[in-house]
N, CA, C and O of each residue as an XYZ file, in Angstrom:
304
protein
N     -47.156     55.407     10.108
C     -47.473     54.383     11.105
C     -48.958     54.259     11.173
O     -49.668     55.259     11.069
N     -49.448     53.066     11.343
C     -50.889     52.833     11.311
C     -51.588     53.237     12.604
O     -52.715     53.730     12.576
N     -50.947     53.036     13.692
C     -51.559     53.436     14.987
C     -50.941     54.771     15.403
O     -49.973     55.241     14.805
N     -51.522     55.365     16.439
C     -50.997     56.664     16.919
C     -49.623     56.401     17.549
O     -49.462     55.536     18.410
N     -48.665     57.163     17.097
C     -47.317     57.041     17.633
C     -47.004     58.044     18.745
O     -47.735     59.010     18.963
N     -45.934     57.792     19.415
C     -45.464     58.656     20.496
C     -44.224     59.384     19.972
O     -43.334     58.743     19.415
N     -44.147     60.693     20.137
C     -43.002     61.470     19.733
C     -41.869     61.207     20.766
O     -42.024     61.452     21.962
N     -40.705     60.687     20.237
C     -39.580     60.422     21.117
C     -38.454     61.410     20.899
O     -37.531     61.477     21.710
N     -38.508     62.178     19.823
C     -37.439     63.162     19.559
C     -37.912     64.066     18.418
O     -38.653     63.652     17.526
N     -37.452     65.319     18.486
C     -37.631     66.256     17.387
C     -36.237     66.573     16.846
O     -35.320     66.928     17.585
N     -36.118     66.428     15.514
C     -34.833     66.611     14.844
C     -34.900     67.802     13.857
O     -35.989     68.287     13.551
N     -33.767     68.258     13.374
C     -33.733     69.481     12.581
C     -34.276     69.351     11.204
O     -34.658     70.369     10.628
N     -34.345     68.194     10.627
C     -34.849     68.067      9.284
C     -34.964     66.625      8.836
O     -34.716     65.701      9.610
N     -35.351     66.435      7.555
C     -35.577     65.081      7.060
C     -34.354     64.234      7.033
O     -34.472     63.071      7.419
N     -33.162     64.676      6.615
C     -32.007     63.798      6.686
C     -31.714     63.216      8.063
O     -31.401     62.034      8.205
N     -31.822     64.078      9.077
C     -31.615     63.598     10.441
C     -32.724     62.600     10.873
O     -32.466     61.637     11.595
N     -33.940     62.864     10.414
C     -35.060     61.940     10.733
C     -34.824     60.615     10.121
O     -35.079     59.597     10.764
N     -34.318     60.559      8.833
C     -34.025     59.301      8.184
C     -32.953     58.519      8.906
O     -33.034     57.294      9.003
N     -31.956     59.207      9.411
C     -30.846     58.561     10.131
C     -31.380     57.997     11.476
O     -31.078     56.861     11.840
N     -32.153     58.786     12.180
C     -32.734     58.312     13.466
C     -33.612     57.098     13.267
O     -33.509     56.111     13.995
N     -34.487     57.184     12.261
C     -35.368     56.025     12.048
C     -34.570     54.830     11.565
O     -34.920     53.698     11.898
N     -33.542     55.027     10.817
C     -32.693     53.936     10.419
C     -32.086     53.204     11.609
O     -32.043     51.975     11.666
N     -31.622     54.007     12.551
C     -31.041     53.443     13.801
C     -32.131     52.619     14.568
O     -31.894     51.495     15.009
N     -33.282     53.218     14.694
C     -34.358     52.509     15.444
C     -34.777     51.280     14.710
O     -34.948     50.237     15.341
N     -34.951     51.333     13.433
C     -35.360     50.158     12.685
C     -34.336     49.032     12.708
O     -34.693     47.854     12.707
N     -33.039     49.411     12.729
C     -31.984     48.412     12.826
C     -31.989     47.699     14.148
O     -31.409     46.622     14.288
N     -32.663     48.315     15.146
C     -32.797     47.706     16.483
C     -34.169     47.104     16.689
O     -34.559     46.817     17.821
N     -34.922     46.904     15.587
C     -36.236     46.263     15.668
C     -37.353     47.146     16.098
O     -38.396     46.630     16.499
N     -37.214     48.433     16.046
C     -38.262     49.352     16.451
C     -38.902     49.994     15.218
O     -38.201     50.625     14.426
N     -40.240     49.843     15.036
C     -40.931     50.489     13.971
C     -40.922     51.968     14.205
O     -41.150     52.409     15.332
N     -40.656     52.786     13.145
C     -40.453     54.197     13.308
C     -41.058     54.933     12.129
O     -41.159     54.402     11.023
N     -41.454     56.161     12.391
C     -41.922     57.060     11.328
C     -41.569     58.476     11.763
O     -41.127     58.716     12.887
N     -41.778     59.395     10.844
C     -41.548     60.791     11.181
C     -42.531     61.660     10.428
O     -43.060     61.258      9.392
N     -42.778     62.850     10.946
C     -43.716     63.766     10.338
C     -43.192     65.231     10.591
O     -42.355     65.487     11.457
N     -43.742     66.141      9.784
C     -43.451     67.568      9.991
C     -43.966     67.947     11.353
O     -44.945     67.382     11.841
N     -43.276     68.949     11.993
C     -43.844     69.540     13.164
C     -44.708     70.721     12.761
O     -44.805     71.047     11.578
N     -45.301     71.328     13.684
C     -46.136     72.527     13.412
C     -45.218     73.717     13.079
O     -45.677     74.677     12.459
N     -43.948     73.678     13.472
C     -43.037     74.795     13.360
C     -42.230     74.723     12.084
O     -41.020     74.499     12.114
N     -42.913     74.915     10.946
C     -42.148     74.984      9.633
C     -41.607     76.386      9.545
O     -42.343     77.364      9.679
N     -40.305     76.478      9.316
C     -39.668     77.819      9.353
C     -39.175     78.259      7.990
O     -38.238     79.052      7.904
N     -39.787     77.761      6.917
C     -39.331     78.155      5.619
C     -40.495     78.849      4.863
O     -41.647     78.424      4.952
N     -40.166     79.906      4.134
C     -41.186     80.564      3.303
C     -41.599     79.701      2.118
O     -42.594     79.988      1.453
N     -40.824     78.630      1.852
C     -41.096     77.752      0.726
C     -41.817     76.518      1.192
O     -41.811     75.514      0.479
N     -42.452     76.537      2.374
C     -43.052     75.335      2.955
C     -44.101     74.736      2.028
O     -44.324     73.527      2.089
N     -44.768     75.530      1.159
C     -45.794     74.963      0.280
C     -45.162     74.254     -0.899
O     -45.831     73.498     -1.604
N     -43.875     74.492     -1.121
C     -43.178     73.942     -2.286
C     -42.230     72.821     -1.991
O     -41.919     72.017     -2.870
N     -41.761     72.752     -0.759
C     -40.797     71.705     -0.362
C     -40.926     71.418      1.086
O     -41.367     72.256      1.873
N     -40.530     70.207      1.445
C     -40.528     69.811      2.860
C     -39.334     70.508      3.535
O     -38.196     70.359      3.090
N     -39.588     71.244      4.575
C     -38.572     71.940      5.290
C     -38.900     71.959      6.742
O     -40.065     71.805      7.109
N     -37.901     72.147      7.606
C     -38.181     72.269      9.040
C     -38.027     71.007      9.806
O     -37.631     69.966      9.282
N     -38.352     71.124     11.076
C     -38.196     70.033     12.010
C     -39.107     68.856     11.728
O     -40.166     69.004     11.117
N     -38.692     67.711     12.171
C     -39.477     66.470     12.092
C     -39.594     65.863     13.477
O     -38.677     65.931     14.295
N     -40.762     65.262     13.712
C     -40.943     64.512     14.921
C     -40.760     63.048     14.636
O     -41.333     62.520     13.683
N     -39.964     62.381     15.455
C     -39.705     60.951     15.345
C     -40.764     60.237     16.185
O     -40.899     60.518     17.376
N     -41.517     59.313     15.575
C     -42.583     58.610     16.266
C     -42.339     57.114     16.313
O     -41.804     56.524     15.374
N     -42.732     56.523     17.404
C     -42.661     55.040     17.600
C     -43.924     54.582     18.307
O     -44.716     55.394     18.785
N     -44.096     53.281     18.365
C     -45.232     52.697     19.127
C     -45.042     53.064     20.582
O     -43.905     53.179     21.039
N     -46.122     53.251     21.323
C     -46.031     53.640     22.751
C     -45.188     52.621     23.536
O     -44.430     53.034     24.414
N     -45.282     51.340     23.266
C     -44.550     50.341     24.008
C     -43.023     50.368     23.732
O     -42.234     49.807     24.493
N     -42.632     51.041     22.618
C     -41.200     51.135     22.246
C     -40.553     52.478     22.655
O     -39.354     52.687     22.473
N     -41.377     53.371     23.208
C     -40.889     54.755     23.435
C     -39.653     54.802     24.324
O     -38.677     55.464     23.971
N     -39.665     54.134     25.443
C     -38.561     54.212     26.362
C     -37.241     53.690     25.751
O     -36.195     54.321     25.898
N     -37.303     52.529     25.064
C     -36.115     51.976     24.431
C     -35.655     52.895     23.309
O     -34.454     53.109     23.146
N     -36.602     53.451     22.519
C     -36.249     54.336     21.418
C     -35.507     55.577     21.971
O     -34.472     55.973     21.435
N     -36.032     56.163     23.013
C     -35.400     57.392     23.595
C     -33.971     57.045     24.040
O     -33.039     57.820     23.826
N     -33.820     55.887     24.653
C     -32.482     55.493     25.132
C     -31.522     55.316     23.953
O     -30.386     55.788     24.005
N     -31.958     54.659     22.922
C     -31.108     54.431     21.695
C     -30.709     55.777     21.080
O     -29.546     55.998     20.742
N     -31.685     56.663     20.943
C     -31.411     57.937     20.323
C     -30.478     58.801     21.204
O     -29.645     59.538     20.678
N     -30.612     58.711     22.499
C     -29.759     59.437     23.398
C     -28.306     58.923     23.294
O     -27.355     59.705     23.275
N     -28.167     57.595     23.228
C     -26.831     56.990     23.165
C     -26.141     57.401     21.848
O     -24.921     57.557     21.804
N     -26.907     57.567     20.819
C     -26.305     57.898     19.499
C     -26.039     59.371     19.275
O     -25.376     59.751     18.310
N     -26.558     60.201     20.168
C     -26.359     61.672     19.986
C     -24.923     62.025     20.168
O     -24.254     61.489     21.052
N     -24.408     62.958     19.311
C     -23.007     63.341     19.438
C     -22.793     64.049     20.826
O     -23.673     64.736     21.344
N     -21.623     63.842     21.360
C     -21.293     64.439     22.644
C     -20.922     65.896     22.376
O     -19.956     66.196     21.675
N     -21.725     66.794     22.961
C     -21.525     68.225     22.744
C     -20.749     68.921     23.884
O     -20.603     70.144     23.885
N     -20.278     68.163     24.807
C     -19.575     68.703     25.963
C     -18.165     69.107     25.592
O     -17.416     69.586     26.443
């Protein structure tokens, strides 16, 4: 993303980040993701591993959080 984004969710890895961004983009929200500081793999220098932060424009943050919350599996 060209401008500073707002973190709306932290997910377990790149596949989940791709799914979340796909959902947001399909709803007209520009989205990106990046590694968090908490890389938990000894292979971090060789492969992308660990959590990802989902980022959107500040003006889209509230809508993005709502969409991601709605799409979260029910764990109850």
